[in-house]
C-alpha positions in Angstrom: -18.9 43.8 55.2 -21.9 45.4 53.6 -19.9 46.2 50.5 -18.8 42.5 50.3 -22.4 41.3 50.7 -23.4 43.7 47.9 -20.9 42.1 45.6 -22.0 38.6 46.5 -25.6 39.5 45.7 -26.9 37.1 42.9 -28.0 40.1 41.0 -24.4 41.1 40.6 -22.6 37.7 40.6 -24.7 36.0 37.9 -24.3 38.7 35.3 -20.5 39.0 36.1 -20.0 35.3 35.6 -22.0 35.5 32.4 -19.8 38.4 31.1 -16.6 36.5 32.0 -17.9 33.3 30.3 -19.1 35.2 27.2 -16.1 37.4 26.8 -13.2 35.2 27.9 -13.8 31.5 28.3 -16.2 30.9 25.3 -13.9 32.7 22.8 -10.8 30.7 24.1 -12.7 27.5 23.8 -14.0 28.3 20.3 -10.5 29.3 19.2 -9.1 26.0 20.6 -11.9 23.9 18.9 -11.5 25.8 15.6 -7.7 25.3 15.6 -8.1 21.6 16.4 -10.7 21.1 13.6 -8.5 23.0 11.1 -5.6 20.8 12.1 -7.6 17.6 11.6 -8.9 18.9 8.3 -5.4 19.7 7.1 -4.2 16.2 8.1 -7.2 14.7 6.4 -6.4 16.7 3.2 -2.8 15.7 3.2 -3.6 12.0 3.9 -6.2 12.0 1.1 -3.7 13.4 -1.4 -0.9 11.0 -0.3 -3.2 7.9 0.0 -4.6 8.6 -3.5 -1.1 8.6 -5.0 -0.1 5.5 -3.1 -3.3 3.6 -3.8 -2.3 3.8 -7.5 1.2 2.5 -6.8 -0.1 -0.4 -4.7 -2.6 -1.2 -7.4 0.1 -1.3 -10.0 2.4 -3.3 -7.8 -0.2 -5.9 -6.9 -0.8 -6.5 -10.6 2.9 -7.2 -11.1 3.1 -9.7 -8.2 -0.3 -11.3 -8.9 0.8 -13.0 -12.0 0.4 -16.7 -12.2 4.0 -18.0 -11.9 3.0 -21.6 -12.2 1.1 -20.9 -15.5 4.0 -19.0 -16.9 6.4 -21.8 -16.0 4.3 -24.6 -17.3 2.4 -23.0 -20.2 3.8 -19.7 -21.5 7.4 -20.6 -21.2 7.0 -24.1 -22.7 5.1 -22.6 -25.6 7.9 -20.1 -26.3 10.4 -22.9 -26.0 8.5 -25.1 -28.4 8.3 -22.2 -30.9 12.0 -21.7 -30.5 12.7 -25.4 -31.2 10.2 -25.6 -34.2 11.8 -22.5 -35.8 15.2 -24.2 -35.8 16.8 -21.5 -33.8 15.9 -18.6 -36.1 17.0 -15.2 -34.8 13.4 -14.0 -34.6 12.4 -17.0 -32.5 15.4 -16.5 -30.2 14.5 -12.9 -29.7 10.9 -13.8 -29.0 12.0 -16.5 -26.5 14.3 -14.0 -24.7 11.6 -11.5 -24.5 9.2 -14.0 -22.9 11.8 -15.1 -20.4 13.0 -11.5 -19.6 9.5 -10.0 -19.4 8.4 -11.9 -16.4 11.4 -11.0 -14.0 11.2 -7.4 -15.3 7.5 -7.4 -14.3 8.5 -8.6 -10.8 11.2 -6.0 -10.5 8.9 -3.2 -11.7 6.4 -4.2 -9.1 9.0 -4.1 -6.4 10.2 -0.7 -7.5 6.7 0.7 -7.5 6.1 -0.5 -4.0 9.3 0.8 -2.5 9.4 4.3 -4.2 8.5 7.1 -2.0 6.7 5.1 0.7 8.4 7.1 3.4 5.7 9.8 3.4 2.9 7.2 3.6 4.7 5.6 6.6 5.1 9.0 8.3 1.5 10.2 7.8 -0.3 6.9 8.3 -1.2 5.1 11.5 0.8 2.4 13.2 -1.4 -0.2 11.6 -0.9 1.3 8.1 2.8 1.4 8.7 2.8 -2.3 9.7 0.7 -3.2 6.6 2.9 -1.3 4.1 6.1 -2.7 5.7 4.7 -6.2 5.3 3.7 -5.5 1.7 7.2 -4.1 0.9 8.8 -7.1 2.6 6.6 -9.5 0.6 7.6 -7.9 -2.6 11.2 -8.1 -1.6 10.8 -11.8 -1.0 9.2 -12.3 -4.4 12.0 -10.4 -6.1 14.6 -12.5 -4.3 12.8 -15.7 -5.3 12.7 -14.7 -9.0 16.3 -15.8 -9.6 15.6 -19.2 -8.1 12.5 -19.3 -10.1 14.5 -18.7 -13.3 16.7 -21.7 -12.4 13.6 -23.8 -11.7 12.3 -23.0 -15.2 15.2 -24.8 -16.9 14.1 -28.0 -15.1 10.4 -27.5 -15.8 11.1 -27.1 -19.6 13.1 -30.4 -19.7 10.9 -32.4 -17.4 7.2 -31.7 -18.2 5.8 -33.6 -15.2 8.1 -31.9 -12.7 6.3 -29.8 -10.1 7.3 -26.1 -9.8 7.6 -25.5 -6.0 9.2 -22.1 -6.3 6.5 -21.0 -8.8 3.8 -22.3 -6.4 5.4 -20.4 -3.5 5.7 -17.2 -5.5 2.0 -17.6 -6.6 1.0 -17.9 -2.9 3.1 -14.8 -2.0 1.5 -13.0 -4.9 -2.0 -13.9 -3.6 -1.0 -12.7 -0.2 0.2 -9.5 -1.7 -3.2 -8.9 -3.3 -4.9 -9.6 0.0 -2.5 -7.3 1.8 -3.2 -4.6 -0.8 -6.9 -4.9 0.0 -6.1 -4.6 3.7 -4.0 -1.5 3.1 -6.9 0.1 1.1 -9.3 -0.7 3.8 -7.0 0.9 6.5 -6.6 4.0 4.3 -10.4 4.3 4.0 -10.7 4.0 7.8 -8.1 6.7 8.3 -9.9 9.0 5.8 -13.2 8.4 7.6 -14.6 6.8 4.4 -15.7 3.5 5.9 -15.7 1.3 9.0 
């Protein structure tokens, strides 16, 4: 009993606890915290690299879908058509008209392609909210791409009837504006995930 009391003496117990804390628990805790911090830093580094690449793609894609479809339908296309008629169907005017008509759908397709290429890693590394935003942005671009063929059909009527409204062009314009807004939300979410802003 006396030996047990000697071991429970505060002069022995306090230093023993201090030694155990200093030599076992503190190093384990420091190792755990260091590993956790290194993991977070590595994830942040990977996200920063991926987000920087995708920011550029979303920026380029938003430019493509943000074009004013209504203005193209009512102004640019009519002007090209008028030039075609005034030139009496010269080959140069026909080529220029075809370029004008073909440029716009190509711009829409390029925008869609930029959005959909390689977004898998962004969806894997991003948060659930970023996944939802990028999926919505991708879907919106798909809808605009699908509408472009209807829009080309609408252009034939707009050229022949100047006072005709262009409902598909207006809807595409609204979707283009939503895509720009969505792009800003995606960038804001990326900044939050990179701890760059609240």
